[in-house]
N, C-alpha and C positions, 0 to 999 in steps of 0.2 A: 313369458316364458322364464324359467329358472336355469341357471347355469352353475356349474362347479369348476373352479380353477384349481388344479393341483400345482402349487408353486414351490419350485425346488431350486437349488443352487445353479445346476448346470455344469456341463463339462464339455471339452473338446472331443472326447472320447465317444463315439456313437454307441458303443456297447453300454455305457453309463446309462443311456436313456431308457433301456429296455424295461427295467422294473417300473419306472414311472409310467411308460405307456401300457404296461400290464395292469397297473392299478387303474388307469383311465378306462381300460376295456371292462374291467370288473365293475367300475361304477356305471358305466353305460349299460351293462347288462342289468344292473340292479334298478336303474332309473332310466328306462328307455325314453321317457319324455324329456329328460334333461339334456341340456348341452353340456359336454365335458371337454375341458382343454387343459393341456399342460402349458406352463409358463416357467420362465427361467430368469434368475436374477442376473446371471452373467455366463458368458462362454457358449451360450446355446440360444436358439430362438425357438419360439416367439418370446419376446419380453412380456412382462405383465401388462404393460400398457397396450401393446400390440394385441395380446390374446383377449383382453377385455373389450378393445375396440371392435374386434371381429364378432364377439358376442353380442355387443350393443347393436352392431349393424345387423345382426341376425334377428333382432327383436327381443333379446333378453332384458328383463327389467329387474332381475334379482340375481346377484352374483355372489356365491359363496366361495371365499378364498381359504384353501386349505394349505398351510405351510408344511411341506413335506420335509421337515427337518427333525432329526433325532435330538440334537441339542439345541438348547435356546440361547444362542450367541447374539452378537451384534446385528447379524442380518435380520433375525426375528424381532429382536427388542427395539432396534433403531431404524433400520433400512426399511423394512416392510411397513411399519405404521405411516412413515413419511410418504411412501409410495401410495398407500391406500388413501391417505388424505388428498394427495394430488389427484388421484382418480375420482374421488368424491367431488372434488372442485370442478373437474372436467365434465363429470356426469351427474349433475345434481338430481336428476330424476330416477337415477338407478340405486336400488337398495344394495349396499354392500354388506356382507355378512362374513367378517373374518373370524375363523376359528383359531383355537390355540394350535401350536405346533403338534404335529402327530406324536413327537417323542415325549410329550406330557401326558398322553392319553394312557390311563391305567390299563385298558385293554391291550394296547400295543406292548407295554411293559411286561405284562403277564405272558403274552405270546412270545416275546423274545426270551423270557426266562424259560418257558416251556421247551423252546427250540434248544437252548443251552443245556437242559438236563435231559433231553430226550434220548432214551437208550442207555442211560447211566446205570 
């Protein structure tokens, strides 16, 4: 079974989570056979470790990790690779597929530009 983890920074504000959960819902609609989970670096739960453990416990053998960060700062460049290495060590039979941060994807950059100029 395959899974997708949407990995974001996290916030104490419960309203902050709405867009992340909306993306998860859209992913589930597009891939009904995949498991989808949100995970957070800090200030929210579940953590990446906890989300992955739940997916592994559910029988997932392939986990795609999508960093939901617009900017590629320290969290994406340094923290996430270390966290992924730890997960690979903990779960050697699981295939982890880390993707680049969404903020690097040209389609998202084009969409944000379209939103900025819409109606101009």
